[in-house]
C-alpha positions in Angstrom: -2.6 -17.4 4.8 -2.7 -18.7 8.3 0.6 -18.0 9.9 1.3 -17.9 13.7 1.5 -14.1 13.5 -1.9 -13.8 11.8 -3.4 -16.2 14.4 -2.1 -14.1 17.2 -3.4 -10.9 15.5 -6.8 -12.5 15.1 -6.9 -13.6 18.7 -6.1 -10.1 19.8 -8.9 -8.6 17.7 -11.3 -11.2 19.0 -10.4 -10.2 22.6 -11.2 -6.5 21.7 -14.4 -7.4 20.1 -15.8 -9.6 22.8 -17.1 -6.5 24.7 -19.3 -5.5 21.8 -23.0 -6.1 21.8 -24.6 -8.8 19.6 -26.1 -6.1 17.3 -22.7 -4.4 16.9 -21.0 -7.7 16.1 -23.6 -8.3 13.4 -23.0 -4.8 12.0 -19.2 -5.5 12.0 -19.7 -8.8 10.2 -21.8 -7.1 7.6 -19.2 -4.4 7.0 -16.4 -6.9 6.8 -18.4 -9.0 4.3 -19.0 -5.9 2.2 -15.3 -5.0 2.3 -14.4 -8.5 1.1 -16.8 -8.3 -1.8 -15.7 -4.8 -3.0 -12.6 -5.5 -5.1 -12.8 -2.8 -7.8 -9.7 -1.0 -9.0 -11.2 2.3 -8.0 -11.5 1.2 -4.4 -7.9 -0.1 -4.4 -6.7 3.3 -5.6 -8.7 5.1 -3.0 -7.2 3.0 -0.2 -3.6 3.7 -1.4 -4.4 7.5 -1.5 -6.0 7.4 1.9 -3.0 5.7 3.6 -0.1 7.3 1.9 -1.2 10.9 2.0 -1.6 11.4 -1.7 -2.4 15.0 -2.6 -4.5 15.8 -5.7 -4.1 19.3 -7.0 -3.9 21.1 -10.3 -1.1 23.3 -8.9 2.6 22.4 -9.2 4.7 21.6 -6.1 6.5 25.0 -6.6 3.1 26.9 -6.5 2.0 25.1 -3.4 5.3 25.8 -1.7 5.2 29.5 -2.7 1.6 29.8 -1.3 2.7 28.2 2.0 5.7 30.5 2.3 3.8 33.6 1.4 1.1 32.8 4.0 3.5 32.7 6.9 3.2 35.5 9.3 6.1 36.1 11.7 4.9 38.5 14.3 6.7 37.0 17.3 9.6 38.9 18.7 12.4 37.1 20.5 13.7 38.9 23.6 17.5 39.3 23.8 19.3 38.9 27.1 
């Protein structure tokens, strides 16, 4: 989809990339091409987990909360005036 917003975004990226060396630009093209080709469901799931902070654990939420609360150590004293 080629919208005015995507064109501006692409122009901004191009401005940032102009300072790269020729070799770095070739590496970037290779990585972008590889990214386009990879379209498996597993990769899509990993991307969602990576960006939305998914947490995988066998413990329940209550167990995790209890562990966090039990690990707290309040040694600071507050001076009273």
